[in-house]
C-alpha positions in Angstrom: 211.4 140.1 -37.2 208.9 138.4 -34.8 209.6 135.0 -36.4 213.4 135.6 -36.0 212.9 136.4 -32.3 210.7 133.4 -31.7 213.2 131.1 -33.4 216.1 132.5 -31.4 214.2 131.7 -28.1 213.8 128.0 -28.9 216.2 125.6 -27.1 218.8 123.7 -29.0 219.5 120.0 -28.2 222.8 118.7 -26.8 223.1 114.9 -27.2 224.0 113.3 -23.9 224.0 109.7 -25.1 222.1 106.7 -26.5 221.6 103.0 -26.0 220.8 100.4 -28.7 217.5 98.6 -28.2 217.4 96.4 -31.3 220.1 95.2 -33.8 219.4 96.0 -37.4 221.2 94.1 -40.2 221.0 97.1 -42.5 221.3 100.7 -41.3 221.6 102.0 -37.7 220.2 100.1 -34.7 217.0 101.2 -33.0 218.0 103.4 -30.1 216.8 105.4 -27.1 218.5 108.8 -27.2 218.9 111.3 -24.3 219.2 115.0 -25.2 219.6 118.0 -22.9 217.8 121.3 -23.6 218.6 124.5 -21.6 215.5 126.6 -21.2 216.1 129.6 -23.4 214.2 131.9 -21.1 215.2 130.5 -17.7 219.0 130.4 -17.1 219.9 127.6 -14.7 217.2 125.1 -15.8 217.9 122.1 -18.1 215.5 119.5 -19.4 216.6 116.0 -20.2 214.4 114.2 -22.8 214.6 110.5 -23.7 212.9 109.1 -26.8 213.0 106.2 -29.2 214.8 106.6 -32.6 213.9 104.1 -35.3 216.9 102.5 -37.1 217.2 100.3 -40.1 217.3 101.6 -43.7 214.4 104.0 -43.2 215.8 105.4 -40.0 219.2 105.9 -41.6 217.6 107.8 -44.4 215.5 109.9 -42.1 212.2 108.4 -43.5 211.2 106.4 -40.4 208.4 107.5 -38.1 209.7 107.4 -34.5 207.4 106.2 -31.8 205.3 108.9 -30.1 206.8 108.2 -26.6 209.2 110.4 -24.7 210.1 111.0 -21.1 211.3 114.3 -19.5 213.1 115.3 -16.4 214.0 119.0 -15.8 216.4 120.2 -13.1 217.9 123.3 -11.6 221.5 123.1 -12.7 222.7 126.5 -11.5 221.4 129.9 -10.2 218.0 130.7 -11.7 217.7 133.9 -13.7 214.8 134.9 -15.9 215.7 136.7 -19.1 212.3 138.4 -19.2 208.8 137.8 -17.9 207.4 134.4 -18.9 204.0 133.8 -20.5 201.8 131.4 -18.5 202.4 128.7 -21.2 205.2 128.6 -23.9 206.7 126.1 -26.2 210.4 125.7 -25.3 211.4 123.1 -27.9 209.9 121.3 -31.0 211.6 118.8 -33.2 210.5 116.7 -36.3 209.9 113.0 -35.5 208.8 111.9 -39.0 208.4 113.0 -42.6 204.7 113.0 -42.0 204.3 116.1 -39.8 204.8 114.4 -36.4 206.7 116.6 -33.9 208.0 116.2 -30.4 207.1 119.2 -28.3 208.2 120.5 -24.9 206.0 123.2 -23.3 206.7 125.2 -20.2 203.8 126.2 -17.9 204.1 128.5 -14.9 202.4 127.4 -11.6 202.5 130.9 -10.1 200.8 129.8 -6.8 203.6 127.4 -6.1 206.4 129.4 -7.8 207.1 126.3 -9.9 207.9 125.7 -13.6 206.1 122.7 -15.1 207.4 121.1 -18.3 205.3 118.8 -20.5 206.5 116.7 -23.4 204.2 115.2 -26.0 204.0 114.5 -29.7 201.5 115.7 -32.2 200.7 115.0 -35.7 198.8 117.0 -38.4 195.8 114.7 -38.2 195.9 113.0 -34.8 198.3 113.6 -31.9 199.3 111.1 -29.3 198.1 110.9 -25.7 201.5 109.7 -24.7 203.1 112.5 -22.5 205.4 113.1 -19.6 205.6 115.9 -17.1 208.2 117.2 -14.7 208.4 120.3 -12.4 211.2 122.6 -11.1 210.3 124.4 -7.9 211.9 127.9 -7.8 213.0 129.3 -4.4 210.3 131.7 -3.1 213.1 134.4 -2.8 213.1 134.4 -6.7 209.5 134.9 -7.8 208.7 133.9 -11.4 208.0 137.0 -13.4 204.9 136.7 -15.5 203.8 138.5 -18.6 200.5 140.2 -18.3 
């Protein structure tokens, strides 16, 4: 039951668009894709993540290893409502980037002193993660204090 609840709270991607970065004779071109993720615990906050997608034959078959680079920008897109108190740090999204256990992750952290949500994106691998990362923050109006789990 706990696994089902945790899975239900993870954000789902909505593709916004992509641009080709390199032509490939066989298979899809290399691309940069932009996806939107609504924070599943914070209504009114959306994160936009851009990242490279490897094309070619391996990319078309889902066997290519995408680069461990991503950028993130999160914004308030409507009235902010918290579905329940937030933990100080929580994974909002995770997606496979390769067959060999590499994942793109988005983690939300709460800066309670500034009433701000901080979002970090990075990739990790079973053996060795990447220091490549990107961070963004969404300041929440002081009239709406961020509820924290104890």
